[in-house]
PyMOL Python script that loads the backbone (N, CA, C, O; Angstrom):
from pymol import cmd

cmd.read_pdbstr("""\
ATOM      1  N   UNK A   1       9.398   5.441  -9.112  1.00  0.00           N
ATOM      2  CA  UNK A   1       9.064   4.744  -7.892  1.00  0.00           C
ATOM      3  C   UNK A   1       9.651   3.362  -7.939  1.00  0.00           C
ATOM      4  O   UNK A   1       9.797   2.788  -9.019  1.00  0.00           O
ATOM      5  N   UNK A   2       9.988   2.819  -6.807  1.00  0.00           N
ATOM      6  CA  UNK A   2      10.578   1.532  -6.644  1.00  0.00           C
ATOM      7  C   UNK A   2       9.568   0.602  -5.954  1.00  0.00           C
ATOM      8  O   UNK A   2       8.883   1.018  -5.020  1.00  0.00           O
ATOM      9  N   UNK A   3       9.477  -0.646  -6.408  1.00  0.00           N
ATOM     10  CA  UNK A   3       8.570  -1.589  -5.783  1.00  0.00           C
ATOM     11  C   UNK A   3       9.343  -2.872  -5.353  1.00  0.00           C
ATOM     12  O   UNK A   3       9.489  -3.825  -6.119  1.00  0.00           O
ATOM     13  N   UNK A   4       9.818  -2.841  -4.108  1.00  0.00           N
ATOM     14  CA  UNK A   4      10.538  -4.062  -3.668  1.00  0.00           C
ATOM     15  C   UNK A   4       9.589  -5.186  -3.433  1.00  0.00           C
ATOM     16  O   UNK A   4       8.396  -4.965  -3.223  1.00  0.00           O
ATOM     17  N   UNK A   5      10.110  -6.435  -3.464  1.00  0.00           N
ATOM     18  CA  UNK A   5       9.265  -7.633  -3.261  1.00  0.00           C
ATOM     19  C   UNK A   5       9.312  -8.105  -1.856  1.00  0.00           C
ATOM     20  O   UNK A   5       8.387  -8.793  -1.421  1.00  0.00           O
ATOM     21  N   UNK A   6      10.341  -7.779  -1.107  1.00  0.00           N
ATOM     22  CA  UNK A   6      10.533  -8.292   0.237  1.00  0.00           C
ATOM     23  C   UNK A   6      10.929  -7.192   1.184  1.00  0.00           C
ATOM     24  O   UNK A   6      11.409  -6.142   0.755  1.00  0.00           O
ATOM     25  N   UNK A   7      10.733  -7.418   2.489  1.00  0.00           N
ATOM     26  CA  UNK A   7      11.173  -6.447   3.465  1.00  0.00           C
ATOM     27  C   UNK A   7      12.678  -6.255   3.429  1.00  0.00           C
ATOM     28  O   UNK A   7      13.172  -5.157   3.685  1.00  0.00           O
ATOM     29  N   UNK A   8      13.431  -7.343   3.105  1.00  0.00           N
ATOM     30  CA  UNK A   8      14.842  -7.192   3.015  1.00  0.00           C
ATOM     31  C   UNK A   8      15.212  -6.247   1.895  1.00  0.00           C
ATOM     32  O   UNK A   8      16.108  -5.421   2.070  1.00  0.00           O
ATOM     33  N   UNK A   9      14.563  -6.335   0.757  1.00  0.00           N
ATOM     34  CA  UNK A   9      14.852  -5.399  -0.307  1.00  0.00           C
ATOM     35  C   UNK A   9      14.496  -3.994   0.108  1.00  0.00           C
ATOM     36  O   UNK A   9      15.239  -3.052  -0.165  1.00  0.00           O
ATOM     37  N   UNK A  10      13.342  -3.845   0.779  1.00  0.00           N
ATOM     38  CA  UNK A  10      12.940  -2.546   1.233  1.00  0.00           C
ATOM     39  C   UNK A  10      13.929  -1.921   2.165  1.00  0.00           C
ATOM     40  O   UNK A  10      14.256  -0.741   2.041  1.00  0.00           O
ATOM     41  N   UNK A  11      14.421  -2.724   3.121  1.00  0.00           N
ATOM     42  CA  UNK A  11      15.379  -2.273   4.086  1.00  0.00           C
ATOM     43  C   UNK A  11      16.633  -1.730   3.470  1.00  0.00           C
ATOM     44  O   UNK A  11      17.263  -0.827   4.019  1.00  0.00           O
ATOM     45  N   UNK A  12      17.012  -2.287   2.300  1.00  0.00           N
ATOM     46  CA  UNK A  12      18.283  -1.908   1.676  1.00  0.00           C
ATOM     47  C   UNK A  12      18.164  -0.609   0.828  1.00  0.00           C
ATOM     48  O   UNK A  12      19.167  -0.068   0.363  1.00  0.00           O
ATOM     49  N   UNK A  13      16.929  -0.135   0.643  1.00  0.00           N
ATOM     50  CA  UNK A  13      16.755   1.029  -0.235  1.00  0.00           C
ATOM     51  C   UNK A  13      17.087   2.342   0.502  1.00  0.00           C
ATOM     52  O   UNK A  13      16.853   2.467   1.704  1.00  0.00           O
ATOM     53  N   UNK A  14      17.634   3.312  -0.245  1.00  0.00           N
ATOM     54  CA  UNK A  14      17.847   4.628   0.352  1.00  0.00           C
ATOM     55  C   UNK A  14      16.565   5.233   0.770  1.00  0.00           C
ATOM     56  O   UNK A  14      15.566   5.072   0.069  1.00  0.00           O
ATOM     57  N   UNK A  15      16.522   5.937   1.895  1.00  0.00           N
ATOM     58  CA  UNK A  15      15.285   6.440   2.503  1.00  0.00           C
ATOM     59  C   UNK A  15      14.733   7.664   1.724  1.00  0.00           C
ATOM     60  O   UNK A  15      13.633   8.128   2.025  1.00  0.00           O
ATOM     61  N   UNK A  16      15.466   8.178   0.748  1.00  0.00           N
ATOM     62  CA  UNK A  16      14.975   9.332  -0.030  1.00  0.00           C
ATOM     63  C   UNK A  16      14.246   8.925  -1.305  1.00  0.00           C
ATOM     64  O   UNK A  16      13.838   9.793  -2.076  1.00  0.00           O
ATOM     65  N   UNK A  17      14.072   7.613  -1.549  1.00  0.00           N
ATOM     66  CA  UNK A  17      13.328   7.172  -2.687  1.00  0.00           C
ATOM     67  C   UNK A  17      11.851   7.121  -2.407  1.00  0.00           C
ATOM     68  O   UNK A  17      11.434   7.022  -1.253  1.00  0.00           O
ATOM     69  N   UNK A  18      11.042   7.188  -3.469  1.00  0.00           N
ATOM     70  CA  UNK A  18       9.601   6.972  -3.381  1.00  0.00           C
ATOM     71  C   UNK A  18       9.346   5.501  -3.639  1.00  0.00           C
ATOM     72  O   UNK A  18       9.724   4.966  -4.682  1.00  0.00           O
ATOM     73  N   UNK A  19       8.703   4.849  -2.680  1.00  0.00           N
ATOM     74  CA  UNK A  19       8.599   3.379  -2.725  1.00  0.00           C
ATOM     75  C   UNK A  19       7.124   2.979  -2.640  1.00  0.00           C
ATOM     76  O   UNK A  19       6.329   3.570  -1.910  1.00  0.00           O
ATOM     77  N   UNK A  20       6.795   1.930  -3.433  1.00  0.00           N
ATOM     78  CA  UNK A  20       5.458   1.338  -3.395  1.00  0.00           C
ATOM     79  C   UNK A  20       5.570   0.000  -2.655  1.00  0.00           C
ATOM     80  O   UNK A  20       6.398  -0.848  -2.988  1.00  0.00           O
ATOM     81  N   UNK A  21       4.713  -0.161  -1.642  1.00  0.00           N
ATOM     82  CA  UNK A  21       4.637  -1.453  -0.970  1.00  0.00           C
ATOM     83  C   UNK A  21       3.347  -2.126  -1.431  1.00  0.00           C
ATOM     84  O   UNK A  21       2.259  -1.709  -1.034  1.00  0.00           O
ATOM     85  N   UNK A  22       3.452  -3.130  -2.237  1.00  0.00           N
ATOM     86  CA  UNK A  22       2.328  -3.835  -2.838  1.00  0.00           C
ATOM     87  C   UNK A  22       2.051  -5.074  -1.921  1.00  0.00           C
ATOM     88  O   UNK A  22       2.944  -5.878  -1.654  1.00  0.00           O
ATOM     89  N   UNK A  23       0.786  -5.188  -1.456  1.00  0.00           N
ATOM     90  CA  UNK A  23       0.468  -6.337  -0.649  1.00  0.00           C
ATOM     91  C   UNK A  23       0.318  -7.612  -1.469  1.00  0.00           C
ATOM     92  O   UNK A  23       0.208  -8.708  -0.919  1.00  0.00           O
ATOM     93  N   UNK A  24       0.315  -7.457  -2.771  1.00  0.00           N
ATOM     94  CA  UNK A  24       0.211  -8.617  -3.670  1.00  0.00           C
ATOM     95  C   UNK A  24       1.616  -9.073  -4.056  1.00  0.00           C
ATOM     96  O   UNK A  24       2.447  -8.255  -4.451  1.00  0.00           O
ATOM     97  N   UNK A  25       1.873 -10.315  -3.948  1.00  0.00           N
ATOM     98  CA  UNK A  25       3.133 -10.897  -4.418  1.00  0.00           C
ATOM     99  C   UNK A  25       3.080 -10.972  -5.945  1.00  0.00           C
ATOM    100  O   UNK A  25       2.280 -11.714  -6.514  1.00  0.00           O
ATOM    101  N   UNK A  26       3.946 -10.190  -6.599  1.00  0.00           N
ATOM    102  CA  UNK A  26       3.919 -10.081  -8.023  1.00  0.00           C
ATOM    103  C   UNK A  26       4.335 -11.391  -8.745  1.00  0.00           C
ATOM    104  O   UNK A  26       4.034 -11.594  -9.921  1.00  0.00           O
ATOM    105  N   UNK A  27       5.025 -12.253  -8.007  1.00  0.00           N
ATOM    106  CA  UNK A  27       5.442 -13.536  -8.619  1.00  0.00           C
ATOM    107  C   UNK A  27       4.302 -14.533  -8.587  1.00  0.00           C
ATOM    108  O   UNK A  27       4.131 -15.282  -9.549  1.00  0.00           O
ATOM    109  N   UNK A  28       3.528 -14.574  -7.542  1.00  0.00           N
ATOM    110  CA  UNK A  28       2.484 -15.575  -7.398  1.00  0.00           C
ATOM    111  C   UNK A  28       1.064 -15.064  -7.604  1.00  0.00           C
ATOM    112  O   UNK A  28       0.154 -15.824  -7.934  1.00  0.00           O
ATOM    113  N   UNK A  29       0.895 -13.772  -7.404  1.00  0.00           N
ATOM    114  CA  UNK A  29      -0.439 -13.153  -7.490  1.00  0.00           C
ATOM    115  C   UNK A  29      -1.198 -13.248  -6.183  1.00  0.00           C
ATOM    116  O   UNK A  29      -2.276 -12.666  -6.058  1.00  0.00           O
ATOM    117  N   UNK A  30      -0.661 -13.972  -5.196  1.00  0.00           N
ATOM    118  CA  UNK A  30      -1.293 -14.081  -3.879  1.00  0.00           C
ATOM    119  C   UNK A  30      -0.852 -12.927  -3.001  1.00  0.00           C
ATOM    120  O   UNK A  30      -0.123 -12.025  -3.414  1.00  0.00           O
ATOM    121  N   UNK A  31      -1.331 -13.002  -1.770  1.00  0.00           N
ATOM    122  CA  UNK A  31      -0.978 -11.973  -0.797  1.00  0.00           C
ATOM    123  C   UNK A  31       0.400 -12.227  -0.204  1.00  0.00           C
ATOM    124  O   UNK A  31       0.769 -13.378   0.027  1.00  0.00           O
ATOM    125  N   UNK A  32       1.159 -11.182   0.043  1.00  0.00           N
ATOM    126  CA  UNK A  32       2.415 -11.298   0.792  1.00  0.00           C
ATOM    127  C   UNK A  32       2.127 -11.557   2.272  1.00  0.00           C
ATOM    128  O   UNK A  32       1.086 -11.177   2.808  1.00  0.00           O
ATOM    129  N   UNK A  33       3.076 -12.205   2.890  1.00  0.00           N
ATOM    130  CA  UNK A  33       2.994 -12.411   4.335  1.00  0.00           C
ATOM    131  C   UNK A  33       3.229 -11.072   5.045  1.00  0.00           C
ATOM    132  O   UNK A  33       2.601 -10.794   6.067  1.00  0.00           O
ATOM    133  N   UNK A  34       4.117 -10.259   4.514  1.00  0.00           N
ATOM    134  CA  UNK A  34       4.495  -9.005   5.111  1.00  0.00           C
ATOM    135  C   UNK A  34       3.452  -7.967   4.824  1.00  0.00           C
ATOM    136  O   UNK A  34       2.983  -7.858   3.691  1.00  0.00           O
ATOM    137  N   UNK A  35       3.073  -7.197   5.824  1.00  0.00           N
ATOM    138  CA  UNK A  35       2.038  -6.184   5.689  1.00  0.00           C
ATOM    139  C   UNK A  35       2.571  -4.800   5.459  1.00  0.00           C
ATOM    140  O   UNK A  35       3.769  -4.563   5.617  1.00  0.00           O
ATOM    141  N   UNK A  36       1.716  -3.883   5.090  1.00  0.00           N
ATOM    142  CA  UNK A  36       2.123  -2.496   4.979  1.00  0.00           C
ATOM    143  C   UNK A  36       2.675  -1.966   6.325  1.00  0.00           C
ATOM    144  O   UNK A  36       3.665  -1.236   6.359  1.00  0.00           O
ATOM    145  N   UNK A  37       2.027  -2.343   7.396  1.00  0.00           N
ATOM    146  CA  UNK A  37       2.482  -1.879   8.727  1.00  0.00           C
ATOM    147  C   UNK A  37       3.936  -2.315   8.979  1.00  0.00           C
ATOM    148  O   UNK A  37       4.753  -1.547   9.487  1.00  0.00           O
ATOM    149  N   UNK A  38       4.228  -3.555   8.613  1.00  0.00           N
ATOM    150  CA  UNK A  38       5.639  -4.017   8.749  1.00  0.00           C
ATOM    151  C   UNK A  38       6.570  -3.220   7.894  1.00  0.00           C
ATOM    152  O   UNK A  38       7.655  -2.839   8.334  1.00  0.00           O
ATOM    153  N   UNK A  39       6.152  -2.952   6.641  1.00  0.00           N
ATOM    154  CA  UNK A  39       6.999  -2.169   5.737  1.00  0.00           C
ATOM    155  C   UNK A  39       7.187  -0.779   6.299  1.00  0.00           C
ATOM    156  O   UNK A  39       8.312  -0.279   6.273  1.00  0.00           O
ATOM    157  N   UNK A  40       6.172  -0.130   6.799  1.00  0.00           N
ATOM    158  CA  UNK A  40       6.306   1.190   7.374  1.00  0.00           C
ATOM    159  C   UNK A  40       7.247   1.198   8.550  1.00  0.00           C
ATOM    160  O   UNK A  40       8.018   2.138   8.741  1.00  0.00           O
ATOM    161  N   UNK A  41       7.179   0.136   9.342  1.00  0.00           N
ATOM    162  CA  UNK A  41       8.040   0.105  10.536  1.00  0.00           C
ATOM    163  C   UNK A  41       9.537   0.126  10.196  1.00  0.00           C
ATOM    164  O   UNK A  41      10.362   0.541  11.010  1.00  0.00           O
ATOM    165  N   UNK A  42       9.870  -0.323   8.994  1.00  0.00           N
ATOM    166  CA  UNK A  42      11.347  -0.314   8.658  1.00  0.00           C
ATOM    167  C   UNK A  42      11.687   0.730   7.628  1.00  0.00           C
ATOM    168  O   UNK A  42      12.865   0.969   7.361  1.00  0.00           O
ATOM    169  N   UNK A  43      10.667   1.372   7.028  1.00  0.00           N
ATOM    170  CA  UNK A  43      10.949   2.397   6.001  1.00  0.00           C
ATOM    171  C   UNK A  43      10.246   3.712   6.348  1.00  0.00           C
ATOM    172  O   UNK A  43       9.035   3.836   6.166  1.00  0.00           O
ATOM    173  N   UNK A  44      11.004   4.692   6.847  1.00  0.00           N
ATOM    174  CA  UNK A  44      10.380   5.931   7.287  1.00  0.00           C
ATOM    175  C   UNK A  44      10.161   6.919   6.124  1.00  0.00           C
ATOM    176  O   UNK A  44       9.509   7.945   6.318  1.00  0.00           O
ATOM    177  N   UNK A  45      10.676   6.641   4.956  1.00  0.00           N
ATOM    178  CA  UNK A  45      10.508   7.544   3.815  1.00  0.00           C
ATOM    179  C   UNK A  45       9.120   7.475   3.216  1.00  0.00           C
ATOM    180  O   UNK A  45       8.191   6.897   3.779  1.00  0.00           O
ATOM    181  N   UNK A  46       9.018   8.104   2.026  1.00  0.00           N
ATOM    182  CA  UNK A  46       7.749   8.133   1.272  1.00  0.00           C
ATOM    183  C   UNK A  46       7.356   6.736   0.887  1.00  0.00           C
ATOM    184  O   UNK A  46       8.125   6.025   0.240  1.00  0.00           O
ATOM    185  N   UNK A  47       6.126   6.317   1.291  1.00  0.00           N
ATOM    186  CA  UNK A  47       5.711   4.912   1.071  1.00  0.00           C
ATOM    187  C   UNK A  47       4.225   4.911   0.632  1.00  0.00           C
ATOM    188  O   UNK A  47       3.342   5.456   1.295  1.00  0.00           O
ATOM    189  N   UNK A  48       4.024   4.283  -0.488  1.00  0.00           N
ATOM    190  CA  UNK A  48       2.679   4.114  -1.053  1.00  0.00           C
ATOM    191  C   UNK A  48       2.154   2.763  -0.731  1.00  0.00           C
ATOM    192  O   UNK A  48       2.856   1.767  -0.909  1.00  0.00           O
ATOM    193  N   UNK A  49       0.917   2.690  -0.251  1.00  0.00           N
ATOM    194  CA  UNK A  49       0.220   1.427   0.001  1.00  0.00           C
ATOM    195  C   UNK A  49      -0.502   0.978  -1.292  1.00  0.00           C
ATOM    196  O   UNK A  49      -1.303   1.736  -1.839  1.00  0.00           O
ATOM    197  N   UNK A  50      -0.232  -0.220  -1.772  1.00  0.00           N
ATOM    198  CA  UNK A  50      -0.830  -0.657  -3.017  1.00  0.00           C
ATOM    199  C   UNK A  50      -1.472  -2.037  -2.871  1.00  0.00           C
ATOM    200  O   UNK A  50      -1.011  -2.899  -2.123  1.00  0.00           O
ATOM    201  N   UNK A  51      -2.543  -2.194  -3.613  1.00  0.00           N
ATOM    202  CA  UNK A  51      -3.291  -3.467  -3.754  1.00  0.00           C
ATOM    203  C   UNK A  51      -4.148  -3.780  -2.552  1.00  0.00           C
ATOM    204  O   UNK A  51      -3.816  -3.444  -1.415  1.00  0.00           O
ATOM    205  N   UNK A  52      -5.265  -4.436  -2.836  1.00  0.00           N
ATOM    206  CA  UNK A  52      -6.197  -4.905  -1.827  1.00  0.00           C
ATOM    207  C   UNK A  52      -6.801  -3.809  -0.997  1.00  0.00           C
ATOM    208  O   UNK A  52      -7.127  -4.016   0.172  1.00  0.00           O
ATOM    209  N   UNK A  53      -6.958  -2.626  -1.597  1.00  0.00           N
ATOM    210  CA  UNK A  53      -7.649  -1.543  -0.916  1.00  0.00           C
ATOM    211  C   UNK A  53      -9.017  -1.415  -1.558  1.00  0.00           C
ATOM    212  O   UNK A  53      -9.168  -1.009  -2.710  1.00  0.00           O
ATOM    213  N   UNK A  54     -10.048  -1.797  -0.721  1.00  0.00           N
ATOM    214  CA  UNK A  54     -11.404  -1.771  -1.232  1.00  0.00           C
ATOM    215  C   UNK A  54     -12.200  -0.543  -0.745  1.00  0.00           C
ATOM    216  O   UNK A  54     -13.027  -0.001  -1.478  1.00  0.00           O
ATOM    217  N   UNK A  55     -11.939  -0.117   0.493  1.00  0.00           N
ATOM    218  CA  UNK A  55     -12.680   0.999   1.049  1.00  0.00           C
ATOM    219  C   UNK A  55     -11.668   1.896   1.828  1.00  0.00           C
ATOM    220  O   UNK A  55     -10.499   1.559   2.017  1.00  0.00           O
ATOM    221  N   UNK A  56     -12.206   3.050   2.258  1.00  0.00           N
ATOM    222  CA  UNK A  56     -11.341   3.947   3.064  1.00  0.00           C
ATOM    223  C   UNK A  56     -10.837   3.250   4.288  1.00  0.00           C
ATOM    224  O   UNK A  56      -9.744   3.561   4.762  1.00  0.00           O
ATOM    225  N   UNK A  57     -11.586   2.324   4.818  1.00  0.00           N
ATOM    226  CA  UNK A  57     -11.174   1.572   5.991  1.00  0.00           C
ATOM    227  C   UNK A  57      -9.963   0.695   5.810  1.00  0.00           C
ATOM    228  O   UNK A  57      -9.353   0.271   6.792  1.00  0.00           O
ATOM    229  N   UNK A  58      -9.596   0.409   4.547  1.00  0.00           N
ATOM    230  CA  UNK A  58      -8.454  -0.432   4.250  1.00  0.00           C
ATOM    231  C   UNK A  58      -7.164   0.374   4.183  1.00  0.00           C
ATOM    232  O   UNK A  58      -6.072  -0.192   4.127  1.00  0.00           O
ATOM    233  N   UNK A  59      -7.293   1.701   4.189  1.00  0.00           N
ATOM    234  CA  UNK A  59      -6.096   2.542   4.118  1.00  0.00           C
ATOM    235  C   UNK A  59      -5.385   2.599   5.442  1.00  0.00           C
ATOM    236  O   UNK A  59      -6.012   2.642   6.500  1.00  0.00           O
ATOM    237  N   UNK A  60      -4.069   2.599   5.377  1.00  0.00           N
ATOM    238  CA  UNK A  60      -3.238   2.813   6.552  1.00  0.00           C
ATOM    239  C   UNK A  60      -2.996   4.306   6.711  1.00  0.00           C
ATOM    240  O   UNK A  60      -2.656   4.970   5.732  1.00  0.00           O
ATOM    241  N   UNK A  61      -3.156   4.846   7.883  1.00  0.00           N
ATOM    242  CA  UNK A  61      -2.993   6.268   8.103  1.00  0.00           C
ATOM    243  C   UNK A  61      -1.567   6.756   7.878  1.00  0.00           C
ATOM    244  O   UNK A  61      -1.362   7.948   7.646  1.00  0.00           O
ATOM    245  N   UNK A  62      -0.600   5.891   7.938  1.00  0.00           N
ATOM    246  CA  UNK A  62       0.761   6.273   7.753  1.00  0.00           C
ATOM    247  C   UNK A  62       1.196   6.214   6.242  1.00  0.00           C
ATOM    248  O   UNK A  62       2.336   6.547   5.920  1.00  0.00           O
ATOM    249  N   UNK A  63       0.322   5.810   5.374  1.00  0.00           N
ATOM    250  CA  UNK A  63       0.669   5.793   3.957  1.00  0.00           C
ATOM    251  C   UNK A  63       0.707   7.183   3.403  1.00  0.00           C
ATOM    252  O   UNK A  63      -0.164   8.009   3.673  1.00  0.00           O
ATOM    253  N   UNK A  64       1.743   7.431   2.615  1.00  0.00           N
ATOM    254  CA  UNK A  64       1.871   8.749   1.983  1.00  0.00           C
ATOM    255  C   UNK A  64       1.002   8.861   0.729  1.00  0.00           C
ATOM    256  O   UNK A  64       0.690   9.961   0.273  1.00  0.00           O
ATOM    257  N   UNK A  65       0.622   7.720   0.186  1.00  0.00           N
ATOM    258  CA  UNK A  65      -0.238   7.666  -0.989  1.00  0.00           C
ATOM    259  C   UNK A  65      -0.831   6.259  -1.049  1.00  0.00           C
ATOM    260  O   UNK A  65      -0.342   5.356  -0.370  1.00  0.00           O
ATOM    261  N   UNK A  66      -1.843   6.068  -1.827  1.00  0.00           N
ATOM    262  CA  UNK A  66      -2.445   4.738  -2.042  1.00  0.00           C
ATOM    263  C   UNK A  66      -2.607   4.519  -3.514  1.00  0.00           C
ATOM    264  O   UNK A  66      -2.724   5.465  -4.293  1.00  0.00           O
ATOM    265  N   UNK A  67      -2.613   3.233  -3.903  1.00  0.00           N
ATOM    266  CA  UNK A  67      -2.897   2.853  -5.264  1.00  0.00           C
ATOM    267  C   UNK A  67      -4.056   1.850  -5.249  1.00  0.00           C
ATOM    268  O   UNK A  67      -3.949   0.730  -4.748  1.00  0.00           O
ATOM    269  N   UNK A  68      -5.135   2.306  -5.810  1.00  0.00           N
ATOM    270  CA  UNK A  68      -6.384   1.511  -5.838  1.00  0.00           C
ATOM    271  C   UNK A  68      -6.589   1.066  -7.273  1.00  0.00           C
ATOM    272  O   UNK A  68      -6.547   1.891  -8.185  1.00  0.00           O
ATOM    273  N   UNK A  69      -6.805  -0.191  -7.486  1.00  0.00           N
ATOM    274  CA  UNK A  69      -6.934  -0.711  -8.866  1.00  0.00           C
ATOM    275  C   UNK A  69      -8.255  -1.479  -8.995  1.00  0.00           C
ATOM    276  O   UNK A  69      -9.288  -0.886  -9.305  1.00  0.00           O
ATOM    277  N   UNK A  70      -8.224  -2.776  -8.762  1.00  0.00           N
ATOM    278  CA  UNK A  70      -9.358  -3.669  -9.032  1.00  0.00           C
ATOM    279  C   UNK A  70     -10.632  -3.221  -8.333  1.00  0.00           C
ATOM    280  O   UNK A  70     -11.720  -3.392  -8.883  1.00  0.00           O
ATOM    281  N   UNK A  71     -10.529  -2.648  -7.127  1.00  0.00           N
ATOM    282  CA  UNK A  71     -11.696  -2.309  -6.337  1.00  0.00           C
ATOM    283  C   UNK A  71     -12.023  -0.853  -6.369  1.00  0.00           C
ATOM    284  O   UNK A  71     -12.586  -0.319  -5.414  1.00  0.00           O
ATOM    285  N   UNK A  72     -11.672  -0.179  -7.481  1.00  0.00           N
ATOM    286  CA  UNK A  72     -11.863   1.250  -7.563  1.00  0.00           C
ATOM    287  C   UNK A  72     -13.378   1.655  -7.389  1.00  0.00           C
ATOM    288  O   UNK A  72     -13.652   2.629  -6.688  1.00  0.00           O
ATOM    289  N   UNK A  73     -14.327   0.953  -7.990  1.00  0.00           N
ATOM    290  CA  UNK A  73     -15.692   1.328  -7.818  1.00  0.00           C
ATOM    291  C   UNK A  73     -16.124   1.254  -6.366  1.00  0.00           C
ATOM    292  O   UNK A  73     -16.769   2.170  -5.857  1.00  0.00           O
ATOM    293  N   UNK A  74     -15.776   0.190  -5.713  1.00  0.00           N
ATOM    294  CA  UNK A  74     -16.134   0.047  -4.271  1.00  0.00           C
ATOM    295  C   UNK A  74     -15.465   1.107  -3.415  1.00  0.00           C
ATOM    296  O   UNK A  74     -16.052   1.589  -2.446  1.00  0.00           O
ATOM    297  N   UNK A  75     -14.274   1.460  -3.758  1.00  0.00           N
ATOM    298  CA  UNK A  75     -13.512   2.479  -3.010  1.00  0.00           C
ATOM    299  C   UNK A  75     -14.263   3.830  -3.172  1.00  0.00           C
ATOM    300  O   UNK A  75     -14.508   4.529  -2.189  1.00  0.00           O
ATOM    301  N   UNK A  76     -14.604   4.166  -4.375  1.00  0.00           N
ATOM    302  CA  UNK A  76     -15.333   5.403  -4.601  1.00  0.00           C
ATOM    303  C   UNK A  76     -16.670   5.429  -3.854  1.00  0.00           C
ATOM    304  O   UNK A  76     -17.056   6.473  -3.327  1.00  0.00           O
ATOM    305  N   UNK A  77     -17.348   4.350  -3.801  1.00  0.00           N
ATOM    306  CA  UNK A  77     -18.626   4.216  -3.048  1.00  0.00           C
ATOM    307  C   UNK A  77     -18.366   4.472  -1.561  1.00  0.00           C
ATOM    308  O   UNK A  77     -19.195   5.085  -0.888  1.00  0.00           O
ATOM    309  N   UNK A  78     -17.228   4.011  -1.045  1.00  0.00           N
ATOM    310  CA  UNK A  78     -16.966   4.241   0.363  1.00  0.00           C
ATOM    311  C   UNK A  78     -16.689   5.668   0.653  1.00  0.00           C
ATOM    312  O   UNK A  78     -16.993   6.149   1.745  1.00  0.00           O
ATOM    313  N   UNK A  79     -16.109   6.383  -0.311  1.00  0.00           N
ATOM    314  CA  UNK A  79     -15.911   7.839  -0.160  1.00  0.00           C
ATOM    315  C   UNK A  79     -17.232   8.551  -0.220  1.00  0.00           C
ATOM    316  O   UNK A  79     -17.477   9.450   0.584  1.00  0.00           O
ATOM    317  N   UNK A  80     -18.088   8.187  -1.139  1.00  0.00           N
ATOM    318  CA  UNK A  80     -19.374   8.819  -1.326  1.00  0.00           C
ATOM    319  C   UNK A  80     -20.250   8.625  -0.064  1.00  0.00           C
ATOM    320  O   UNK A  80     -20.968   9.532   0.359  1.00  0.00           O
ATOM    321  N   UNK A  81     -20.165   7.441   0.505  1.00  0.00           N
ATOM    322  CA  UNK A  81     -20.979   7.159   1.726  1.00  0.00           C
ATOM    323  C   UNK A  81     -20.543   8.014   2.872  1.00  0.00           C
ATOM    324  O   UNK A  81     -21.370   8.399   3.698  1.00  0.00           O
ATOM    325  N   UNK A  82     -19.237   8.338   2.960  1.00  0.00           N
ATOM    326  CA  UNK A  82     -18.786   9.241   4.053  1.00  0.00           C
ATOM    327  C   UNK A  82     -19.176  10.652   3.811  1.00  0.00           C
ATOM    328  O   UNK A  82     -19.587  11.369   4.723  1.00  0.00           O
ATOM    329  N   UNK A  83     -19.047  11.055   2.579  1.00  0.00           N
ATOM    330  CA  UNK A  83     -19.382  12.481   2.268  1.00  0.00           C
ATOM    331  C   UNK A  83     -20.894  12.763   2.373  1.00  0.00           C
ATOM    332  O   UNK A  83     -21.290  13.922   2.500  1.00  0.00           O
ATOM    333  N   UNK A  84     -21.717  11.753   2.325  1.00  0.00           N
ATOM    334  CA  UNK A  84     -23.166  11.918   2.508  1.00  0.00           C
ATOM    335  C   UNK A  84     -23.624  11.998   3.930  1.00  0.00           C
ATOM    336  O   UNK A  84     -24.762  12.382   4.198  1.00  0.00           O
ATOM    337  N   UNK A  85     -22.731  11.630   4.880  1.00  0.00           N
ATOM    338  CA  UNK A  85     -23.124  11.652   6.288  1.00  0.00           C
ATOM    339  C   UNK A  85     -23.281  13.079   6.808  1.00  0.00           C
ATOM    340  O   UNK A  85     -23.609  13.277   7.977  1.00  0.00           O
TER     341      UNK A  85
END
""", "prot")
cmd.dss("prot")
cmd.show_as("cartoon", "prot")
cmd.util.cbc("prot")
cmd.orient("prot")
């Protein structure tokens, strides 16, 4: 998988690659200005949404996969809450 840092880098990638769009800026640790929705708008290929996913509500429906890290416990709780309804 490839993890570009900017939309410009993403735009230059071949569309047959598997790509991770991380909402966290790996250089600063802060949030990127560019969102997953913006990344999806320019990259029609396989795209994983990564970082800052706390609940099912944070997932973008157009993501082919998600990567949940720091907030895994809260994410699992959000799944359990839905399955109990």
